[in-house]
N, C-alpha and C positions, 0 to 999 in steps of 0.2 A: 636304254629304256624304251619301251614300246610307246609309240605315239598314241594319243587318245582316239584318233580316227584314221582309218585306212580307207582310201578310195581307189577303185579300179574300174575301168570301163573296157569291156571286150565284147565284140559282136553286138553292140547296141545295148548291152545290159550293164547297168551300173551296180557295182557291189560296194557297199559301205559297211565297215566293221567298226563298232564302237567298243573301246576298251575301258571306258569310264561312263558313269551314269550322266555326267554333265554333257559329254559328247553325244550320248543317246538322246537326251532331251532336245538338244539343238537339231540333231539329225531328223527326228520324227516330225518336228514342227516345220522344218524346211521341206520335207518330202511329202507331207500331207497338207494339213492346215495347222495354224498355231494351237498348241496343246500344252497343258500342264502334265508332267510325268512324275510319278512317285514310285518308290521302291522301298521295301522293308530291309533290304540289304544292298545299299548302293555301292558299298566298297568292293563287292564281289560281282558286280553286274557285268554282263556281256551280251551284246546284241549285234545282229547283222540284218541288213536290208539288201535284197536283190530286186532291182526295179527296172521297168521298161515303160516308156511313154509311147503309146500308139495313138496318134491323133490326139484326142482329148481324153482318152481312156488311160489312166495310170494303173499299171499292174505291178504290185509289190509283194514279194515274199518276205515275211517277217519271222525271224528266228531269234528268240531272246530268253533270258532267265526271267523270273517272276517280276512283274511290275504292273502298273495301271496308268491309263491315260485319261485325261479329263478335259472336256470342251466346256468352257464357261461362258456366260453372257459377255463378259469383258473381252474375251478372245474372239467371240463371234462378231463383236462390233468392229474389230480390226480387219475383217474379211470383206471383200467386195464381190464375191461370187459364191453361190450356193451349190453344194455338191452332195451327192449320195455316195456312201461307201458301203460296199458289200463285203462281208467277211466270210471266208471259208476256213473253218477250223481244220488244220491238217494234223496237229499233234497237241496233246495237252488239253486243258479245259479253259474256256473263257466265259466271263460273265459280262453281258452287255446290258446297260440300263439307259433307257430313254423314254420320254413321254409316259412316265409312271408305269412302265413295263420292264420286266426283266427276262432275259433269255440266257439260259445256261447252254453253252455250245460244246458238244463233244466232237471228236474227229469226224469229218464229213458233213457236219451241220453248217447251214448258211443263215445269215441274218443281215438285214439292211439297217442303216442308220443315216441320219441327216445332219450335215455339218452346220446347218443354219439354226439348230436348236441344241441345248446342252445335252451332253451324254457322257457316260464313263464306260470304260472297257478294262476289265481287270483279269490278270492271269496269275494264279497262285503258285504256279510251278513253271518249269521249262515249257515253252510253247513254240508252235510253228503255225503261222496263219498266212493266208493269201488275201490281200486287200485290193479290191477294184474300186477306184474312185473316178467319178464322172459327173459332169454338170447336170443339174436338174433338167434342163431343156434338151438333153440328149435322149431322154425317154419319151415315148409316145403315150405316156400316162400323166395325168395331172399330179403335181407334187403333193397336193392335198390328199389324193387317193393313196399314194405310196406311203404317206405319213401314217396311215392306219396299220401299216405292217412293221413299223420300226420296232426294234428290240423284240421281234417275234421269231422264234426258232423255226426254220424251215428244214426239216429232217432229210437226210440223205437216203432214208429208207422208204420214202413214200412219195407219191405224186411226181411232179417234174423234177424234184430234187434228186431222184434216182438217176436221171440222165445228166442234169446240169452239174451236180457235184463232181462226178468223174471227169467231165469236160474241163471244169476249172482246175482240177488237180493236174490234168495234163498241161494246162497253161503254165502252172507253177513249175512244172518239170521241163518245160521247153521254151523258156523265155528267150533263149539264144537264137531260135530259128524264126522268130516273129519279126520280119523286116519287109521293107519294100511295099509294093502294091498289095501283096497278099496279106501282110501284116495289117495294113490299113483297112482292108476289107474285113479281116477277122475282128478287128476292134469294133467295127460297126455291127457285125453279126453277133458279137458277144453282148453288146448293149441291147440289141433286138431280142436276143434270147432271154436276157434278164427282164425285159418288159413283159415277155410271155409268161415267165415264172411269176412275176408280181401280179399280173392279171389273173392267173389261175389261182393264186393264193387269196386274192380279194374275192373271187367268185366263191371259193370254198368257205371263206370266213363269214360271208354275209348270212344273216338270219333275222327273221322278224320283220317289223313294219318298214325298215329302211331298205329292204331288198329291192322293191320296185324302182326306187330312185337309182340305185346302183346298177341295176340291169339296164335302165334307160340310158344312164351315162355311158355304159359300155357300148351299147348299140350306137349311140350318137357319135362317140369317139371313133368307132370303126367306120361309120359312114363318112365322117370328116376325113379320115386318113385315106379312104378310097377315092374321095372326090377333091382332094387338095388342088389338083391341076385345073379344076373348073374355076375360071376367073369370077363367075357369078355366085360362087359359094358364099353364103352369108348366114347370119343367125336366122333370118326370115326363111330362107330356103331350107335350112336344116330343120327348123321347127315344122315347116309344111310337110317335109318328107316323112316326119314321124307323127303327124296328125296331132300336134300339141301346139299351144300358144307360145309365142316368143317369150312371154313373161315366165311361163313354167320352165322353158328351156334355160333361161337365165338363172333361175333359182337353183336348178340342178347343178349347173356349173359353179355357182356361188358356193354351194356346199362343198365342192371339191377344191375351193380356194383359187378359182380363176374366173375368167369370163369367156363367153363363146368366141367373140371377135379376137381376143388376145390369144386364145388357144389356136385358132385357125392361123393367125399371123405367125405365132411362134413355131408351129409345126412346119409351115411353109419355109420360114427362114432357116430352120434347122436342116431341112432337106436340101435347100440351096447351098448352105454352108458345107454340108456333107459332100455334095457333088463338086463344089469348088476345091475341096481338099483332095479329091480322089485323083491320083496320078493317071488312072486309066481313062479319065474324062477330060484331060487337059486340052484335047482338041475342040471341046464344046465351048462356044462363046459364052460370056457372062450373060448376055441378053437371052440366049437360048436356054440356059439353066434357069433363069428367072421365069421365062415364059412357061417352061415345063411345069413349074409349081404355082402357076396362076398369077404371076406378076407380069402384066403386059406392058406397063409403063416403066421403061428402063430407068428414067430419072427418079421416079418414086421409089423403085426398088433400091436404087443406090442410096437414097436418103435414109430409108428405114433400116437397111442393112448396116449402114454406118452408125446409126443411132443405137442399134442392138449390139454391135460387135466392135465399135471403136474405129473402124476404117472402112473405106469403100470396098466393094467386092473385088474389083480388079487389083487393088493393092493387097488385099487379103490373100488372093490366089498366089501372088508372086512371093509372099513371105512365108507360106506354109511349106 
């Protein structure tokens, strides 16, 4: 008798084949975030996951018969970290629902969704998709801004989708060659590429009286990213550089679901964490990494890094 779940790992790629719907339910919840899974024909269900973890970017190819997955408030309450998931439809058709929006995805189409809010994703027939999952703070965009794109179809036939969709298709076809320092760098490059895609989609979607605020947020965000290494970077200096009051600056970031100071600190910490994880930068001291991103007080940096990620930077570097 065939076992319900077959597991195999070769060249860093884990392949899991589920021969029962119960095994599939457990597999997808362990591989992504806790989910409810449904099928109209559970007795004849078959599914396979091919996955690779590159740093904090999870890349998973999903091949399965018809089914749906559902993220509920109760399941969200059990999670301790927020992620974005980006779907690339490779075969079949998918329906993504989140934030009162629906996206019908044909092969080549992309769509993003947020694990911190309820969603559903349904496939009425055999399907193949590529799913990229990464933490909110890996992006150089506020989560509130990306939230405006959830369950929105990004077509492979226009805009940056024409370049990014083929790139992600190649990721799915070459999971076995993504390893070592090059795989680590590619993971970060992929997230940066997605940030560019989302920023372009946000620019294209803006219309009407909200556009000035969105344009200002984009300019400020780019200014902050360029000047993160400046230890004197602050809400006051950012506001002054854009000839606006700090009160107005705070209101713009509040609309995006964050604050100026938190955004600066988060981006600095994420860049520090990225460099501490990079094998090619192992020769660089922790204090040098911190100073490069505007943290001149090593003790202060260690405290806030530990508060954000659960362990001191020196320990974190040894364990990744």
